[in-house]
C-alpha positions as CSV (number, residue, x, y, z in Angstrom):
1,X,0.2,-0.2,0.1
2,X,2.7,2.4,0.7
3,X,4.2,1.7,-2.8
4,X,1.2,2.8,-4.3
5,X,1.1,6.2,-2.0
6,X,4.8,6.7,-2.8
7,X,4.0,6.0,-6.8
8,X,0.9,9.0,-6.3
9,X,3.2,11.2,-4.5
10,X,5.9,11.0,-7.1
11,X,3.3,11.1,-10.2
12,X,1.5,14.1,-8.5
13,X,4.6,16.0,-7.8
14,X,5.9,15.3,-11.4
15,X,2.2,16.2,-12.9
16,X,2.2,19.4,-10.5
17,X,5.5,20.9,-11.9
18,X,4.7,19.9,-15.7
19,X,1.0,20.6,-15.7
20,X,1.3,24.0,-14.2
21,X,4.3,25.1,-16.0
22,X,2.6,24.3,-19.1
23,X,-1.0,25.6,-18.3
24,X,-1.0,27.7,-16.0
25,X,2.3,29.7,-15.1
26,X,3.4,30.5,-18.7
27,X,-0.3,31.6,-19.3
28,X,0.0,33.6,-16.6
29,X,3.2,34.9,-17.4
30,X,2.5,36.5,-20.8
31,X,-0.4,39.0,-18.7
32,X,0.9,42.4,-19.3
33,X,-0.2,43.2,-15.9
34,X,1.7,41.2,-13.6
35,X,3.2,43.1,-10.6
36,X,6.9,45.1,-11.3
37,X,8.9,44.3,-8.2
38,X,12.0,45.3,-7.7
39,X,11.5,47.1,-11.1
40,X,10.3,44.8,-13.3
41,X,8.0,41.6,-13.5
42,X,10.9,39.3,-13.9
43,X,10.9,38.9,-10.2
44,X,7.6,37.9,-9.9
45,X,7.9,35.4,-12.7
46,X,10.7,34.2,-11.0
47,X,9.3,34.1,-7.2
48,X,5.8,32.7,-8.6
49,X,8.1,29.9,-10.7
50,X,9.9,28.6,-7.8
51,X,7.5,28.5,-5.3
52,X,5.3,26.8,-7.7
53,X,8.1,24.1,-8.2
54,X,9.3,24.1,-4.5
55,X,5.8,22.1,-3.7
56,X,7.2,19.3,-5.8
57,X,10.6,19.1,-3.9
58,X,8.7,18.8,-0.8
59,X,6.5,16.2,-2.1
60,X,9.5,14.3,-3.2
61,X,11.1,14.6,0.4
62,X,8.0,13.2,1.9
63,X,7.7,9.9,-0.6
64,X,11.3,9.3,0.5
65,X,10.6,9.2,3.9
66,X,8.1,6.9,3.2
67,X,9.9,4.6,1.2
68,X,12.5,4.2,4.1
69,X,9.6,3.4,6.0
70,X,9.0,0.7,4.0
71,X,12.5,-0.7,5.1
72,X,13.3,0.1,8.4
73,X,11.6,2.4,11.1
74,X,12.3,6.3,10.0
75,X,14.7,7.8,12.7
76,X,15.0,11.3,13.7
77,X,18.7,11.3,11.7
78,X,16.5,10.1,8.7
79,X,14.2,13.1,9.2
80,X,16.5,15.7,9.7
81,X,18.8,14.5,6.6
82,X,15.8,14.3,4.4
83,X,14.8,17.7,5.0
84,X,18.4,19.0,5.1
85,X,18.7,18.0,1.4
86,X,14.9,19.1,0.5
87,X,16.0,22.8,2.1
88,X,19.7,22.8,0.1
89,X,17.4,21.8,-3.1
90,X,15.1,24.4,-2.2
91,X,17.7,26.9,-2.2
92,X,19.1,26.5,-5.6
93,X,15.5,27.5,-6.7
94,X,15.3,31.2,-5.9
95,X,19.0,31.4,-6.6
96,X,18.2,30.1,-10.4
97,X,14.5,31.6,-11.2
98,X,15.1,34.8,-9.2
99,X,18.5,35.1,-9.8
100,X,19.3,35.5,-6.4
101,X,17.1,38.5,-5.5
102,X,14.6,36.3,-3.7
103,X,16.6,36.1,-0.1
104,X,15.1,32.9,0.7
105,X,17.9,30.8,-0.5
106,X,19.9,32.2,2.2
107,X,16.9,31.0,5.0
108,X,16.7,27.6,3.1
109,X,20.7,27.1,2.9
110,X,20.7,27.7,6.5
111,X,18.0,26.0,7.3
112,X,19.5,22.7,5.2
113,X,23.0,23.3,6.7
114,X,21.8,23.4,10.3
115,X,19.5,20.2,9.7
116,X,22.5,18.3,8.0
117,X,24.8,19.6,10.7
118,X,21.6,18.0,13.5
119,X,21.7,14.9,11.4
120,X,25.3,14.2,11.7
121,X,24.9,13.8,15.5
122,X,22.3,10.8,15.2
């Protein structure tokens, strides 16, 4: 049963990113009335895009923990490592999509480092 749940989470994440990008975000970004934050709509577009796809990365982390749970009890270290990696991956999104102007990358990078440091003690 957990394999089905994991497959559904992964499939939903892929569909969410792909279909959302193709049918929602691209159409939204064609509008000429997007808010111009930090001088242009590019920051708005980048922020919306990275936040949209960030959800998929989080779902993949959750699916990974379920997969680990199939083979052994999930430890605190497993949770810390998984969300440490998810946080580090999350830091790359604002760096790429918003060219680092959205400062959440600093927070995600810090969280990821702290979680991985904590995981090393478990």
